[in-house]
Each structure stands twice: as structure tokens, then as C-alpha cells.
C-alpha positions as a Markdown table, in Angstrom:
| # | Residue | x | y | z |
|---|---|---|---|---|
| 1 | Met | 0.0 | -0.1 | -0.6 |
| 2 | Pro | 1.1 | 3.4 | -0.6 |
| 3 | Arg | 2.5 | 5.6 | 2.4 |
| 4 | Ile | 0.2 | 8.4 | 1.4 |
| 5 | Phe | -2.7 | 6.0 | 1.7 |
| 6 | Val | -1.8 | 4.1 | 4.9 |
| 7 | Trp | -1.5 | 8.1 | 6.5 |
| 8 | Trp | -4.2 | 9.3 | 5.2 |
| 9 | Arg | -7.1 | 5.8 | 6.5 |
| 10 | Gln | -4.7 | 6.2 | 9.8 |
| 11 | Glu | -6.7 | 9.7 | 10.3 |
| 12 | Cys | -10.1 | 9.0 | 8.9 |
| 13 | Gln | -9.6 | 5.5 | 11.6 |
| 14 | Leu | -8.2 | 8.1 | 14.3 |
| 15 | His | -11.2 | 10.8 | 13.5 |
| 16 | Gly | -14.0 | 8.4 | 12.6 |
| 17 | Phe | -14.5 | 9.7 | 9.4 |
| 18 | Leu | -14.1 | 5.9 | 7.6 |
| 19 | Pro | -17.5 | 3.6 | 7.4 |
| 20 | Glu | -17.9 | 1.3 | 9.8 |
| 21 | Arg | -17.4 | -1.9 | 7.1 |
| 22 | Ala | -14.1 | 0.1 | 6.2 |
| 23 | Arg | -12.9 | -0.3 | 10.1 |
| 24 | Gly | -13.6 | -4.1 | 10.5 |
| 25 | Arg | -16.3 | -3.7 | 13.2 |
| 26 | Asp | -19.9 | -3.2 | 10.6 |
| 27 | His | -21.2 | -5.3 | 13.5 |
| 28 | Gly | -24.7 | -5.5 | 11.8 |
| 29 | His | -26.1 | -3.0 | 13.5 |
| 30 | Asp | -27.2 | 1.4 | 12.3 |
| 31 | Glu | -25.0 | 3.9 | 13.5 |
| 32 | Arg | -26.2 | 6.9 | 11.6 |
| 33 | Gly | -27.7 | 9.4 | 14.1 |
| 34 | Thr | -23.6 | 9.1 | 16.9 |
| 35 | Thr | -21.7 | 11.5 | 17.3 |
| 36 | Met | -17.9 | 10.7 | 17.6 |
| 37 | Thr | -17.3 | 14.1 | 20.4 |
| 38 | Gly | -13.8 | 14.0 | 21.6 |
| 39 | Val | -13.0 | 16.0 | 24.9 |
| 40 | Asp | -15.1 | 19.2 | 25.6 |
| 41 | Pro | -12.7 | 21.5 | 24.5 |
| 42 | Ser | -13.1 | 24.2 | 27.6 |
| 43 | Arg | -11.2 | 20.8 | 28.8 |
| 44 | Leu | -8.0 | 21.4 | 26.6 |
| 45 | Asp | -4.6 | 23.4 | 27.6 |
| 46 | Asp | -4.3 | 25.9 | 25.2 |
| 47 | Gln | -1.8 | 23.3 | 22.8 |
| 48 | Gln | -4.0 | 20.4 | 23.4 |
| 49 | Leu | -6.7 | 23.1 | 21.8 |
| 50 | Met | -3.8 | 24.0 | 18.5 |
| 51 | Lys | -3.6 | 20.9 | 17.6 |
| 52 | Glu | -6.5 | 19.4 | 17.8 |
| 53 | Leu | -8.0 | 22.1 | 15.2 |
| 54 | Glu | -4.2 | 21.9 | 13.6 |
| 55 | Thr | -5.8 | 18.2 | 13.4 |
| 56 | Ile | -9.6 | 19.0 | 11.7 |
| 57 | His | -8.0 | 21.8 | 9.0 |
| 58 | Arg | -5.6 | 18.8 | 7.9 |
| 59 | Thr | -8.4 | 16.4 | 7.1 |
| 60 | Arg | -11.0 | 18.4 | 6.2 |
| 61 | His | -10.4 | 18.2 | 3.3 |
| 62 | Asp | -10.6 | 15.0 | 2.5 |
| 63 | Thr | -13.7 | 15.0 | 4.5 |
| 64 | Leu | -15.1 | 16.7 | 2.6 |
| 65 | Leu | -14.2 | 14.5 | -0.7 |
| 66 | Tyr | -14.8 | 11.4 | 1.1 |
| 67 | Gly | -16.7 | 11.1 | 3.9 |
| 68 | Ser | -20.5 | 10.2 | 4.5 |
| 69 | Asn | -22.4 | 13.3 | 5.0 |
| 70 | Asp | -22.4 | 12.2 | 8.4 |
| 71 | Ala | -18.8 | 12.6 | 9.1 |
| 72 | Leu | -18.6 | 15.9 | 6.7 |
| 73 | Arg | -21.8 | 17.0 | 9.6 |
| 74 | Ala | -19.4 | 15.8 | 12.2 |
| 75 | His | -16.5 | 17.0 | 12.0 |
| 76 | Asn | -18.5 | 20.6 | 10.6 |
| 77 | Glu | -19.7 | 19.7 | 14.6 |
| 78 | Arg | -16.2 | 19.3 | 16.4 |
| 79 | Met | -14.8 | 22.3 | 14.2 |
| 80 | Ala | -17.4 | 24.8 | 15.2 |
| 81 | Gln | -17.2 | 23.5 | 18.8 |
| 82 | Leu | -13.1 | 24.0 | 18.5 |
| 83 | Glu | -12.7 | 26.5 | 16.3 |
| 84 | Gly | -16.1 | 28.6 | 19.1 |
| 85 | Glu | -13.7 | 27.2 | 21.9 |
| 86 | Tyr | -10.7 | 29.5 | 20.2 |
| 87 | Leu | -12.5 | 32.5 | 20.1 |
| 88 | Arg | -14.0 | 32.5 | 22.7 |
| 89 | Arg | -9.7 | 32.2 | 25.0 |
| 90 | Asn | -8.4 | 34.8 | 22.1 |
| 91 | Pro | -11.3 | 37.3 | 21.6 |
| 92 | Arg | -8.5 | 39.8 | 20.8 |
| 93 | Arg | -6.0 | 37.6 | 18.2 |
| 94 | Leu | -4.3 | 39.8 | 16.1 |
| 95 | Val | -5.9 | 40.1 | 13.0 |
| 96 | Ser | -4.0 | 40.7 | 9.6 |
| 97 | Ala | -5.1 | 44.3 | 7.8 |
| 98 | Gly | -5.1 | 42.1 | 4.5 |
| 99 | Arg | -8.1 | 38.9 | 6.0 |
| 100 | Thr | -9.8 | 41.6 | 5.9 |
| 101 | Arg | -12.2 | 43.1 | 3.2 |
| 102 | Glu | -10.6 | 46.4 | 2.9 |
| 103 | Gly | -7.2 | 44.4 | 3.1 |
| 104 | Ala | -8.0 | 41.8 | 0.6 |
| 105 | Arg | -9.5 | 44.5 | -2.0 |
| 106 | Glu | -6.8 | 47.0 | -1.8 |
| 107 | Arg | -4.5 | 43.7 | -2.0 |
| 108 | Gly | -5.7 | 42.0 | -5.0 |
| 109 | Cys | -6.0 | 38.4 | -6.6 |
| 110 | Gly | -4.0 | 35.5 | -6.0 |
| 111 | Glu | -1.7 | 37.2 | -2.9 |
| 112 | Ala | -1.3 | 36.1 | 0.7 |
| 113 | Thr | -1.2 | 37.9 | 3.9 |
| 114 | Ala | 0.7 | 36.8 | 7.3 |
| 115 | Pro | -0.6 | 38.4 | 10.4 |
| 116 | Gly | 1.8 | 41.4 | 10.7 |
| 117 | Thr | 2.8 | 41.9 | 7.7 |
| 118 | Ser | 1.5 | 45.1 | 5.6 |
| 119 | Gly | 0.1 | 43.1 | 2.8 |
| 120 | Thr | 1.8 | 44.8 | -0.3 |
């Protein structure tokens, strides 16, 4: 098996995105409606929260392309929980001028900016 597929499969298994049959746990019953919620984000320390956010953002594209509707719904819910907790803890986070509507208009198409850069 190619290494990238093995990594992807492990990530999907870790986050519950593969169907039960693919995980070798098809018990003949329907588990739709059950959500894999993980640890309550308010119980994570700052470093754990950032790690969870990085992981969920990294797996987002594959979940959108290959996940079931239930997996995508669970991913959306978990992402909202994690991002909500991050925003609650960091209400005055640094916002790059280039990431605002006005900054995007000034920047033009195809240019990217990071926090702390002028956007030009």
C-alpha cells in the first residue's frame, strides 16, 4: 500500500471518518445519528486545543471529498466547537489587515498575507 494512503486511512480511523465496515467493525447495526464528539474543548489546555485545530483543519478536505454525510456533519460540529473555544479564549487575537474585506480589495487577486504583514 502507498504510504500516503496508509497515513490517510489512519487519520480517518482516528477521527471516525471511515465506515464501520472499512474499520473492520461492521456489527450489522446502524450507527447513524451517533456523533464522535471527542474531549470537550473547554477541558483542553491551549496547546492541546491548537493541536486539535491543526488536525481537524488538515483532515477537512478529505472529509469533504470522501466522508459520508454523517462524517461531514460530525466534522462540522467538532470544528465549530474547537473554533468557538479558540475564539472564546482569544477575543483580541491578531487580525491581519490583509484578511479583512478592505485589505483583500487592496491586495488584489492571488496574493496572500500573514498576520503582522502589510499585505503589499
